[in-house]
C-alpha positions in Angstrom: -49.6 -3.3 -37.6 -50.4 -6.7 -36.0 -49.1 -7.9 -32.6 -47.3 -10.9 -34.5 -45.7 -8.6 -37.0 -44.6 -6.1 -34.5 -42.7 -8.9 -32.3 -41.2 -10.1 -35.3 -39.6 -6.7 -35.8 -38.6 -6.4 -32.3 -36.8 -10.0 -32.5 -34.9 -8.8 -35.6 -33.9 -5.5 -33.8 -32.6 -7.2 -30.8 -30.9 -9.7 -32.9 -28.8 -7.0 -34.7 -28.2 -5.3 -31.4 -26.9 -8.4 -29.6 -24.7 -9.3 -32.7 -21.1 -7.9 -31.9 -19.2 -6.6 -34.9 -16.3 -8.3 -35.9 -14.1 -5.2 -35.5 -15.3 -5.1 -31.9 -14.3 -8.6 -31.0 -11.3 -9.0 -28.9 -8.2 -10.0 -30.8 -6.7 -13.2 -30.1 -3.4 -12.9 -28.5 0.0 -12.9 -30.3 1.7 -16.5 -30.0 5.0 -16.7 -28.2 8.0 -16.5 -30.2 11.5 -17.1 -28.9 14.3 -14.7 -30.0 18.2 -15.4 -29.8 19.2 -14.3 -26.4 16.0 -15.8 -24.5 16.3 -18.4 -22.0 14.2 -21.3 -22.0 13.5 -23.8 -19.1 13.1 -27.4 -20.4 11.8 -30.2 -18.4 12.1 -33.9 -19.6 10.2 -36.2 -17.0 12.5 -38.6 -15.6 15.3 -37.2 -17.4 17.3 -34.6 -15.5 20.2 -35.0 -18.0 18.0 -33.2 -20.6 16.3 -30.9 -18.5 17.8 -27.5 -17.6 17.8 -23.7 -18.7 19.2 -23.0 -22.2 19.9 -20.1 -24.1 18.5 -19.4 -27.5 21.9 -19.1 -29.5 22.2 -16.9 -32.8 21.7 -20.1 -34.9 18.1 -20.2 -33.5 18.4 -23.5 -31.6 19.3 -24.0 -27.8 22.5 -23.9 -26.7 23.1 -27.2 -25.6 25.0 -30.2 -27.5 21.8 -32.3 -28.0 19.7 -29.8 -29.1 21.5 -28.0 -31.6 19.5 -29.5 -34.6 16.1 -28.3 -33.0 15.3 -25.0 -34.6 12.9 -23.0 -32.0 13.1 -19.4 -33.4 10.7 -18.3 -35.9 8.1 -20.6 -35.0 5.1 -20.4 -32.1 6.5 -22.0 -28.9 3.9 -24.5 -29.2 5.6 -25.5 -32.7 8.9 -25.5 -31.0 7.9 -27.6 -28.2 6.7 -30.4 -30.6 9.6 -30.2 -32.5 11.5 -30.9 -29.4 9.4 -33.7 -28.4 9.7 -35.3 -31.8 13.4 -35.3 -31.8 13.8 -36.5 -28.0 11.3 -39.5 -29.3 13.5 -40.3 -32.3 16.7 -40.1 -30.4 16.5 -40.8 -26.6 13.3 -41.8 -25.2 9.6 -43.0 -26.6 6.6 -40.7 -25.8 8.7 -37.9 -23.5 6.7 -35.8 -21.2 8.2 -32.3 -21.4 7.5 -28.7 -20.6 9.0 -25.7 -22.4 8.8 -22.6 -20.5 10.7 -19.5 -21.9 12.3 -17.0 -19.4 12.2 -13.4 -21.0 15.5 -11.4 -20.2 14.7 -8.0 -18.8 16.8 -5.1 -17.6 15.9 -3.4 -14.2 17.8 -0.2 -13.5 17.5 3.3 -12.0 16.4 3.7 -8.4 15.9 0.4 -7.5 17.9 -1.7 -4.7 19.2 -4.4 -7.0 19.5 -3.2 -10.6 20.4 -6.0 -12.9 19.5 -8.4 -16.0 16.9 -10.9 -14.9 15.5 -13.8 -16.4 11.4 -13.9 -15.7 8.7 -16.7 -16.7 6.2 -15.6 -19.1 3.4 -13.3 -17.6 5.7 -11.4 -15.1 4.2 -7.7 -14.6 6.0 -4.6 -14.6 5.3 -4.5 -10.5 6.7 -8.2 -9.9 10.0 -7.4 -11.7 10.4 -4.2 -9.7 9.9 -6.5 -6.7 12.3 -8.9 -7.9 15.0 -6.0 -8.0 14.4 -5.4 -4.4 11.8 -2.8 -4.8 12.2 1.1 -5.2 15.0 2.6 -3.4 14.6 5.4 -1.0 15.5 7.9 -3.6 13.1 6.6 -6.2 9.6 7.1 -6.7 6.9 4.2 -7.7 5.0 6.7 -9.9 7.8 7.4 -12.1 8.7 4.0 -13.7 9.5 3.7 -17.4 8.8 0.7 -19.7 11.4 1.2 -22.6 10.3 -1.2 -25.3 11.5 -0.9 -29.2 12.1 2.8 -29.0 8.8 3.5 -27.1 8.7 4.8 -23.6 5.6 3.9 -21.5 5.0 5.6 -18.1 4.2 3.2 -15.5 2.7 4.0 -11.8 3.2 1.7 -9.3 1.3 3.1 -6.5 -2.0 1.8 -6.9 -3.8 4.8 -9.0 -3.5 3.0 -12.2 -3.3 -0.8 -11.8 -3.6 -1.1 -15.6 0.1 -0.1 -16.3 1.2 -1.7 -13.2 0.1 -5.1 -14.4 1.7 -5.0 -18.0 3.5 -7.9 -18.9 6.9 -8.1 -20.1 8.6 -9.1 -23.1 12.1 -10.3 -23.9 14.3 -7.2 -24.2 12.3 -4.8 -22.2 14.0 -2.2 -20.0 12.6 -1.1 -16.5 13.9 2.2 -15.4 12.6 3.5 -11.8 13.0 7.5 -11.8 14.1 9.4 -9.0 11.7 11.2 -6.5 12.1 14.9 -5.9 13.9 16.0 -2.6 13.9 19.6 -1.5 17.1 19.2 0.5 18.9 17.0 -1.7 17.9 18.8 -5.1 17.5 22.4 -4.2 19.1 23.1 -0.6 22.1 20.9 -1.2 23.2 22.9 -4.4 22.3 26.1 -2.8 24.3 25.5 0.1 27.4 24.4 -2.2 27.0 27.7 -3.9 26.7 29.9 -0.9 29.9 28.3 0.3 31.5 29.0 -3.0 30.6 32.5 -2.9 31.8 32.9 0.8 35.1 31.5 -0.1 35.6 34.1 -3.1 34.7 37.0 -0.7 37.2 35.8 1.9 39.7 35.4 -1.0 39.2 39.0 -2.0 39.3 40.4 1.5 42.5 39.1 2.0 
């Protein structure tokens, strides 16, 4: 086989190996979609009366008297922003400069210092929202955190041994539950002492 033909074969092989199959390519992230109950922070430049944090109502628009005609549910966030800009341009101000940031509502409970319903910006992670809730309490265990999403329970470890789960980003409606750590004196010795006291009481009654 000639040197030129051998070189052509190697070039062809390298080309096949270098071409990533379509199935191996990283899929594009799903567009952000607003749902009723979400909070949205709208900022209109030099128009504070048109700015603020508004809830998405069940009808699919923002809970603001001026924005009730603008449907923001069922479309990507970029489309919702375009609709709002077009509405403002046709009604209040020419060429408005606006930002539109969704605030996802998530519940943090269990063994945290400040359990509550929180509104967090897009990109907030499990670790960040636990910190927002005051962190894990003295009775909690950072390696026993659960992310509840659409009926699925994902175990999250905030101790650093598995940073991928700690950096999971939140979606609207997520629930974060921090589990309780095992304590020998509370979980074993305490109930045993109570049982011992009850037995002693029974013995004393029978002896009387």
